[in-house]
C-alpha positions as CSV (number, residue, x, y, z in Angstrom):
1,M,-21.6,-13.1,60.5
2,S,-19.1,-15.0,62.6
3,E,-19.0,-18.7,63.1
4,H,-19.4,-20.2,66.5
5,I,-16.9,-22.8,67.8
6,K,-17.7,-25.5,70.3
7,L,-15.3,-25.1,73.3
8,M,-16.5,-28.0,75.4
9,T,-19.1,-30.5,76.4
10,D,-19.9,-31.3,80.0
11,S,-22.7,-31.4,82.6
12,A,-25.2,-28.5,82.7
13,I,-23.8,-27.3,86.0
14,V,-20.2,-27.0,84.7
15,I,-21.3,-25.5,81.3
16,N,-23.6,-22.9,82.9
17,R,-20.8,-21.8,85.3
18,K,-18.3,-21.5,82.5
19,A,-20.8,-19.5,80.5
20,Q,-21.3,-17.2,83.4
21,L,-17.5,-16.7,83.8
22,L,-17.4,-15.8,80.1
23,E,-20.3,-13.4,80.4
24,E,-18.6,-11.6,83.3
25,Q,-15.7,-10.9,81.0
26,G,-17.8,-9.6,78.1
27,I,-17.7,-12.8,76.0
28,A,-21.0,-13.9,74.6
29,S,-21.6,-17.6,74.6
30,I,-24.3,-20.1,73.5
31,V,-25.3,-23.0,75.7
32,K,-26.8,-25.9,73.8
33,N,-28.5,-28.4,76.1
34,N,-29.2,-31.5,74.1
35,T,-30.6,-33.4,77.1
36,E,-33.3,-30.7,77.8
37,S,-34.1,-30.5,74.1
38,A,-34.6,-34.2,73.9
39,R,-36.8,-34.2,77.0
40,L,-39.0,-31.4,75.6
41,A,-39.4,-33.2,72.4
42,G,-40.5,-36.4,74.2
43,F,-37.3,-38.4,73.7
44,G,-35.1,-39.8,76.3
45,S,-31.4,-39.1,76.9
46,F,-29.0,-40.8,79.1
47,S,-26.1,-38.4,79.1
48,D,-25.4,-34.9,80.3
49,D,-24.8,-33.6,76.9
50,V,-24.5,-29.8,77.2
51,E,-22.3,-27.9,74.8
52,L,-20.6,-24.4,75.1
53,F,-20.0,-22.3,72.0
54,V,-18.4,-18.9,71.5
55,A,-17.8,-16.8,68.4
56,E,-14.7,-17.7,66.4
57,T,-13.2,-14.3,67.2
58,D,-13.5,-14.9,71.0
59,V,-12.1,-18.5,71.1
60,K,-8.5,-17.6,72.1
61,K,-9.6,-15.2,74.9
62,A,-12.3,-17.6,76.1
63,L,-9.9,-20.6,76.3
64,E,-7.4,-18.5,78.2
65,L,-10.1,-17.5,80.7
66,L,-11.5,-21.0,81.1
67,S,-8.1,-22.5,81.6
68,D,-7.5,-20.2,84.6
69,S,-10.8,-21.2,86.3
């Protein structure tokens, strides 16, 4: 089982777009939306805290792709 590496933290709009770009190139990603998780749990959150993760084996290819976008 491979480890997942956090590539970036940004707003939901930016992270979702980056995840879509990765998916179009066949790179699976995980989007962790801490703001939405806090809201659903009944807690408040002041920041746009959304993280993008990819498998350790895909980090180099994902970073190259995202640097071009």
